[in-house]
C-alpha positions as CSV (number, residue, x, y, z in Angstrom):
1,M,-26.0,-103.0,50.6
2,S,-26.7,-104.9,47.4
3,V,-29.9,-105.5,45.6
4,E,-30.6,-107.2,42.3
5,V,-33.7,-106.2,40.4
6,Q,-35.1,-109.0,38.3
7,D,-37.0,-107.9,35.2
8,A,-39.9,-109.4,33.4
9,H,-39.2,-109.8,29.6
10,I,-40.5,-106.6,28.1
11,A,-39.5,-105.9,24.5
12,E,-41.1,-102.5,24.0
13,V,-39.3,-100.7,26.9
14,K,-35.8,-101.1,25.5
15,P,-35.9,-99.2,22.3
16,L,-32.8,-99.2,20.1
17,V,-31.5,-96.1,18.3
18,E,-32.3,-97.2,14.7
19,K,-32.3,-93.8,13.0
20,D,-30.2,-90.7,13.4
21,E,-33.3,-88.7,14.0
22,A,-34.0,-90.7,17.2
23,I,-31.1,-89.1,19.0
24,T,-31.4,-85.5,17.8
25,H,-35.1,-84.7,17.8
26,L,-37.0,-83.8,21.0
27,L,-40.7,-84.5,21.2
28,P,-42.6,-81.2,20.8
29,D,-44.3,-81.4,24.2
30,F,-42.3,-78.6,25.9
31,D,-42.1,-74.9,25.9
32,V,-38.5,-74.7,24.6
33,Q,-36.2,-71.7,24.8
34,E,-32.7,-71.6,23.4
35,Q,-30.2,-69.0,24.4
36,D,-26.5,-68.2,24.3
37,V,-25.8,-67.2,27.9
38,E,-22.8,-65.0,28.7
39,T,-20.9,-66.2,31.8
40,V,-17.7,-65.4,33.6
41,H,-15.8,-67.7,31.1
42,G,-17.6,-66.9,27.9
43,S,-20.8,-67.8,26.1
44,V,-22.6,-71.2,26.5
45,H,-25.6,-72.5,24.6
46,V,-28.5,-73.5,26.8
47,T,-31.9,-75.0,26.1
48,M,-34.6,-74.6,28.7
49,C,-37.6,-77.0,28.4
50,G,-40.6,-76.1,30.5
51,T,-41.1,-73.3,33.0
52,P,-39.3,-73.2,36.3
53,R,-41.7,-73.7,39.2
54,G,-41.2,-71.6,42.4
55,N,-38.7,-73.1,44.8
56,R,-38.7,-76.5,43.0
57,P,-35.3,-77.3,41.4
58,A,-34.9,-77.8,37.7
59,I,-33.1,-80.8,36.2
60,L,-29.9,-79.6,34.7
61,T,-28.1,-81.9,32.2
62,Y,-24.5,-81.8,31.0
63,H,-23.3,-84.1,28.2
64,D,-20.1,-86.1,27.5
65,I,-17.3,-85.4,25.0
66,G,-18.4,-86.2,21.4
67,L,-22.0,-85.4,22.2
68,N,-24.3,-82.5,22.8
69,H,-27.5,-82.4,24.9
70,K,-29.6,-83.8,22.0
71,T,-27.5,-86.9,21.2
72,C,-26.7,-87.5,24.9
73,F,-30.2,-87.1,26.5
74,N,-33.0,-87.0,23.9
75,P,-33.5,-90.8,23.9
76,L,-34.1,-90.6,27.7
77,F,-36.2,-87.4,27.8
78,N,-38.3,-88.6,24.8
79,F,-39.2,-91.8,26.7
80,E,-42.8,-91.9,28.0
81,D,-42.0,-92.5,31.7
82,M,-39.4,-89.7,31.7
83,Q,-41.9,-87.3,30.3
84,E,-44.2,-87.9,33.3
85,I,-41.3,-86.7,35.5
86,T,-40.6,-83.6,33.4
87,Q,-44.2,-82.5,34.0
88,H,-43.0,-81.7,37.5
89,F,-39.6,-80.2,36.7
90,A,-38.2,-77.8,34.1
91,V,-35.2,-79.2,32.3
92,C,-32.1,-77.0,31.6
93,H,-29.8,-78.6,28.9
94,V,-26.3,-77.1,28.8
95,D,-24.1,-77.6,25.8
96,A,-20.4,-77.2,26.5
97,P,-18.9,-74.2,24.5
98,G,-18.8,-74.9,20.8
99,Q,-20.5,-78.3,21.0
100,H,-24.0,-77.5,20.0
101,D,-25.5,-78.0,16.6
102,G,-24.2,-75.4,14.0
103,A,-21.5,-74.1,16.4
104,A,-19.0,-71.8,14.7
105,S,-15.2,-72.5,15.1
106,F,-13.4,-70.7,17.8
107,P,-10.8,-68.2,16.5
108,P,-7.1,-69.1,16.5
109,G,-5.5,-68.8,19.9
110,Y,-8.9,-69.2,21.7
111,M,-8.3,-70.7,25.2
112,Y,-11.0,-73.3,25.9
113,P,-12.3,-73.3,29.5
114,S,-10.9,-75.9,31.9
115,M,-13.2,-78.3,33.5
116,D,-13.2,-76.2,36.7
117,Q,-14.1,-73.1,34.6
118,L,-16.9,-74.9,32.9
119,A,-18.3,-75.6,36.3
120,E,-17.9,-72.0,37.3
121,M,-20.1,-71.0,34.3
122,L,-23.2,-72.8,35.7
123,P,-24.2,-70.3,38.4
124,G,-24.6,-67.6,35.7
125,I,-26.9,-70.0,33.8
126,L,-29.0,-70.5,36.9
127,K,-29.2,-66.8,37.5
128,Q,-30.2,-66.2,33.8
129,F,-33.2,-68.5,34.1
130,G,-34.1,-67.6,37.7
131,L,-33.2,-71.1,39.1
132,K,-32.3,-71.3,42.8
133,S,-31.2,-75.0,42.7
134,V,-30.9,-77.9,40.4
135,I,-30.9,-81.7,40.3
136,G,-27.9,-82.4,38.1
137,M,-27.7,-85.2,35.5
138,G,-24.4,-85.6,33.8
139,T,-22.5,-88.2,31.7
140,G,-18.7,-88.6,31.6
141,A,-17.2,-85.1,31.2
142,G,-20.6,-83.6,32.1
143,A,-20.7,-85.7,35.3
144,Y,-17.3,-84.5,36.3
145,I,-18.4,-80.8,35.6
146,L,-21.5,-81.2,37.7
147,T,-19.6,-82.9,40.5
148,R,-17.2,-80.0,40.6
149,F,-20.1,-77.6,40.6
150,A,-21.8,-79.4,43.5
151,L,-18.5,-79.3,45.5
152,N,-18.2,-75.5,44.9
153,Y,-21.9,-74.6,45.2
154,P,-23.6,-77.1,47.5
155,D,-26.5,-74.7,48.2
156,M,-27.4,-74.8,44.5
157,T,-27.3,-78.6,44.2
158,E,-30.2,-80.7,45.6
159,G,-29.1,-83.9,44.0
160,L,-26.9,-85.5,41.4
161,V,-27.3,-88.4,38.9
162,L,-23.8,-89.1,37.6
163,I,-23.4,-91.5,34.7
164,N,-19.9,-92.8,34.0
165,V,-18.3,-90.3,36.3
166,N,-14.5,-90.4,36.7
167,P,-13.2,-88.4,39.7
168,C,-9.5,-89.0,38.9
169,A,-7.2,-86.9,36.8
170,E,-5.1,-89.7,35.3
171,G,-6.3,-92.3,32.8
172,W,-5.8,-93.6,29.2
173,M,-7.7,-90.7,27.8
174,D,-4.9,-88.3,28.9
175,W,-2.3,-90.3,27.1
176,A,-4.4,-91.0,24.0
177,A,-5.4,-87.3,23.6
178,T,-1.8,-86.1,23.5
179,K,-0.9,-88.8,20.9
180,I,-3.7,-87.8,18.5
181,S,-3.2,-84.0,18.7
182,G,-4.1,-82.7,15.3
183,W,-5.1,-86.1,13.9
184,T,-8.8,-85.4,13.4
185,H,-9.3,-88.6,11.5
186,A,-8.5,-90.5,14.8
187,M,-10.8,-88.5,17.0
188,P,-14.0,-90.5,16.3
189,D,-12.3,-93.7,17.3
190,L,-11.0,-92.2,20.5
191,I,-14.5,-90.9,21.4
192,I,-16.3,-94.1,20.5
193,S,-13.9,-96.1,22.7
194,H,-14.6,-93.6,25.5
195,L,-18.4,-93.8,25.1
196,F,-19.0,-97.5,24.5
197,G,-17.7,-100.8,25.7
198,K,-16.0,-103.4,23.5
199,D,-19.0,-105.6,23.4
200,E,-21.2,-102.7,22.0
201,I,-18.6,-101.7,19.5
202,H,-18.4,-105.3,18.1
203,N,-22.1,-106.3,18.5
204,N,-24.2,-103.2,18.0
205,Q,-23.0,-101.7,14.7
206,D,-26.2,-99.7,14.1
207,L,-25.8,-97.8,17.4
208,I,-22.1,-97.3,16.9
209,N,-22.4,-96.1,13.3
210,T,-25.2,-93.7,14.3
211,Y,-22.9,-92.0,16.8
212,R,-19.8,-92.2,14.6
213,R,-21.7,-90.3,11.9
214,H,-22.8,-87.7,14.4
215,I,-19.3,-87.2,15.6
216,I,-17.9,-86.9,12.1
217,N,-20.7,-85.0,10.4
218,D,-22.4,-82.9,13.1
219,M,-19.7,-81.9,15.5
220,N,-17.3,-79.0,14.8
221,Q,-14.1,-80.9,14.8
222,N,-11.9,-78.0,16.0
223,N,-14.2,-77.3,18.9
224,L,-14.5,-80.9,19.7
225,H,-10.8,-81.3,19.9
226,L,-10.6,-78.4,22.4
227,F,-13.3,-80.0,24.6
228,V,-11.5,-83.4,24.6
229,N,-8.2,-81.8,25.6
230,S,-9.9,-79.9,28.4
231,Y,-11.4,-83.1,29.7
232,S,-8.1,-85.0,29.4
233,S,-6.4,-82.2,31.4
234,R,-8.9,-82.3,34.3
235,R,-7.7,-82.2,37.9
236,D,-8.4,-84.9,40.5
237,L,-11.6,-84.0,42.3
238,E,-9.8,-84.8,45.6
239,I,-13.0,-86.2,47.2
240,E,-12.8,-88.5,50.2
241,R,-15.2,-90.6,52.1
242,P,-16.2,-88.7,55.3
243,M,-14.9,-90.2,58.6
244,P,-15.8,-89.2,62.2
245,G,-13.6,-86.3,63.2
246,A,-12.1,-85.8,59.8
247,N,-12.6,-82.6,57.7
248,V,-12.8,-83.9,54.1
249,V,-14.1,-82.8,50.7
250,T,-17.1,-84.7,49.6
251,L,-20.5,-84.3,48.1
252,Q,-23.2,-83.1,50.5
253,C,-26.3,-83.9,48.3
254,P,-28.0,-87.3,47.5
255,T,-26.1,-88.9,44.7
256,L,-27.1,-91.7,42.3
257,L,-24.1,-93.2,40.4
258,V,-25.0,-95.0,37.2
259,V,-22.9,-97.3,35.1
260,G,-23.6,-100.1,32.6
261,D,-22.0,-103.5,33.5
262,S,-20.0,-103.5,30.2
263,S,-19.2,-99.8,30.3
264,P,-15.5,-98.7,30.0
265,A,-16.2,-96.5,33.0
266,V,-17.1,-99.3,35.5
267,D,-13.8,-99.1,37.5
268,A,-13.9,-95.3,37.6
269,V,-17.5,-95.2,38.9
270,V,-16.8,-97.9,41.6
271,D,-13.8,-95.8,42.7
272,C,-15.9,-92.7,42.9
273,N,-18.5,-94.6,45.0
274,A,-15.8,-95.5,47.4
275,K,-15.0,-91.9,48.0
276,L,-18.5,-90.6,48.7
277,D,-20.7,-90.5,51.8
278,P,-22.3,-94.0,51.9
279,T,-25.4,-92.6,53.6
280,K,-26.1,-90.3,50.6
281,T,-24.9,-92.4,47.7
282,T,-26.4,-95.2,45.6
283,L,-24.4,-97.1,43.0
284,L,-26.7,-98.4,40.2
285,K,-25.1,-101.1,37.9
286,M,-27.3,-101.8,34.9
287,A,-27.2,-105.3,33.5
288,D,-26.9,-105.9,29.8
289,C,-25.9,-102.3,29.4
290,G,-22.9,-100.5,27.9
291,G,-21.6,-97.0,28.0
292,L,-24.8,-94.9,27.4
293,P,-27.6,-96.3,29.7
294,Q,-29.8,-93.3,28.9
295,V,-29.8,-94.5,25.3
296,S,-29.9,-98.3,25.5
297,Q,-31.9,-98.6,28.8
298,P,-34.1,-95.5,29.1
299,A,-36.9,-97.4,30.9
300,K,-34.6,-98.6,33.7
301,L,-32.9,-95.2,34.1
302,A,-36.2,-93.3,34.1
303,E,-37.5,-95.7,36.8
304,A,-34.3,-95.2,38.9
305,F,-34.5,-91.4,38.5
306,K,-38.1,-91.5,39.6
307,Y,-37.3,-93.3,42.8
308,F,-34.4,-90.9,43.3
309,V,-36.5,-87.7,43.2
310,Q,-39.2,-89.4,45.3
311,G,-36.6,-90.1,47.9
312,M,-35.8,-86.4,47.9
313,G,-39.5,-85.7,48.6
314,Y,-40.8,-84.9,45.2
315,M,-43.6,-86.6,43.2
316,P,-44.9,-88.6,46.1
317,S,-48.1,-89.7,44.3
318,A,-46.7,-90.3,40.8
319,S,-48.0,-93.3,38.9
320,M,-46.1,-96.5,38.3
321,T,-43.7,-96.5,35.4
322,R,-44.4,-98.7,32.4
323,L,-41.6,-101.0,33.4
324,M,-43.0,-101.4,36.9
325,R,-46.5,-101.9,35.6
326,S,-45.3,-104.7,33.3
327,R,-43.4,-106.3,36.2
328,T,-46.5,-106.1,38.4
329,A,-48.8,-107.5,35.8
330,S,-46.5,-110.4,35.1
331,G,-46.3,-111.3,38.7
332,S,-42.5,-111.4,38.6
333,S,-40.5,-110.6,41.6
334,I,-38.9,-107.1,41.4
335,A,-36.4,-107.5,44.0
336,S,-34.2,-110.3,45.3
337,L,-31.3,-110.1,47.8
338,E,-27.9,-111.2,46.7
339,G,-26.2,-113.7,49.0
340,V,-27.6,-115.6,52.0
341,R,-29.7,-113.7,54.5
342,S,-30.3,-114.9,58.0
343,R,-33.8,-115.5,59.2
344,S,-33.5,-112.7,61.7
345,H,-33.0,-110.2,58.9
346,T,-36.1,-111.5,57.1
347,G,-38.2,-111.5,60.2
348,E,-37.3,-108.0,61.1
349,G,-39.1,-106.8,58.0
350,V,-37.2,-105.5,55.1
351,R,-38.0,-101.8,54.5
352,S,-38.6,-100.2,51.2
353,R,-36.4,-97.2,50.7
354,S,-35.7,-94.8,47.9
355,H,-32.6,-94.7,45.7
356,T,-30.9,-92.2,48.0
357,G,-29.4,-94.8,50.2
358,E,-29.9,-94.3,54.0
359,G,-32.2,-91.4,53.1
360,A,-33.8,-91.1,56.5
361,R,-33.7,-87.3,56.5
362,S,-36.2,-84.9,57.9
363,R,-36.9,-81.7,56.2
364,S,-39.7,-79.1,56.1
365,H,-40.7,-77.6,52.7
366,T,-43.8,-75.5,53.2
367,S,-43.1,-73.6,49.9
368,D,-43.7,-76.7,47.8
369,G,-47.0,-78.5,48.2
370,E,-45.8,-81.7,46.5
371,R,-42.8,-82.1,48.7
372,T,-43.2,-84.3,51.8
373,K,-42.4,-82.9,55.2
374,S,-40.5,-85.8,56.6
375,H,-38.2,-88.5,55.1
376,T,-38.0,-90.9,58.0
377,G,-38.1,-94.7,57.4
378,E,-41.6,-94.8,58.7
379,D,-42.7,-92.1,56.4
380,A,-41.2,-94.0,53.4
381,R,-43.3,-97.0,54.2
382,N,-46.5,-95.0,54.4
383,R,-46.0,-93.3,51.0
384,P,-48.7,-94.2,48.5
385,H,-46.3,-96.1,46.2
386,P,-47.6,-99.6,45.4
387,D,-44.7,-99.8,42.9
388,A,-41.9,-98.9,45.3
389,R,-41.1,-102.4,46.5
390,I,-37.3,-102.6,46.1
391,E,-36.3,-104.3,49.3
392,L,-33.0,-103.6,51.0
393,T,-31.1,-105.2,53.8
394,P,-27.5,-105.2,55.0
395,N,-25.2,-107.8,53.5
396,S,-23.8,-108.8,56.8
397,A,-25.7,-110.9,59.2
398,N,-24.6,-108.7,62.1
399,N,-26.4,-105.4,62.4
400,T,-23.7,-104.0,64.7
401,E,-21.8,-103.1,61.6
402,R,-24.0,-100.0,61.3
403,S,-21.1,-98.1,62.7
404,S,-19.3,-98.5,59.4
405,P,-22.1,-97.8,56.8
406,K,-21.8,-98.9,53.2
407,S,-23.3,-97.2,50.2
408,M,-26.2,-98.9,48.6
409,E,-25.3,-100.9,45.5
410,V,-28.2,-101.7,43.1
411,S,-28.1,-103.9,40.1
412,C,-31.0,-103.9,37.6
């Protein structure tokens, strides 16, 4: 399926990172705890924002190489519409070993955890904070780690938002990392090329210089080199799209794949989408967006995340986002279908669905008053969401192709 979301022109909902402080300071609206948590593979720095609520999952974030939780996610979580979401969920930010602010250098001979081992550290973090399950949000290396965690511990993972995920072991990063071993002056260039697209690097010098300064001045270079080498040595996730009668490895939870249309990770994300269950996966391609959509397009990503958690049954009566209110006030169309649709499709009534793709799942959650009891298509139409008007319909004019489902692809 494919949907194109057409935006009204709204200047204020696309803030640029103009100062270094914008990416490192969290707004003081949360009860914040910072701890170094001991796990099976060593200590890891964790920041918990808010208080976990009963059986409701927490949002667990994991950053990319060259970043920590502040520079990777603060622009998104400081955004007004995202703060409404965090009123319903505690947020657990995980910094990879040695990547947090003020981290000391590891001693000579220290063996940095592999990507698999970094994923194995997460259950200990959940236990430390009394979390039974999480909705993971990861970028790049963090997306890989959370995917591995979800494959190993499906009962602890209710959903995933994966930005710039690469499920494969090979790639230019592997070759480049070996070539620059010990060349710390080349590390910032490698990471900038990994995080941002060519257009951003040439046209948005303020953004690039902000992150370059962070990489050079704020990150422990020895520790950063170890994390980069760990990521470049990752294994293939070996996930496959499920087929009838086949026993394959794939994600069991609802998954939202996110990538900017000029991101260097576009091909990798599309490849990952082809390997996941199409009934549980949505691919969100963000227009006019580069490598860090949570930084350059926080309004759109907050809106997509809101629909995602609503599709999981949470926040059924949440208010409209600022972006949606602006669209509604302007009278602009928020959804248009790509390609030519037959009249029969239009007449059948296009249904509004959440960003979890097919998403017609029925569950019972008596322990959480805010969670809906049923997720059928009829229930989705009856939810009190005047803003949830993204319309979806199959690309093909022949509904008999339902036997070979396709994952939902959304452009915004």
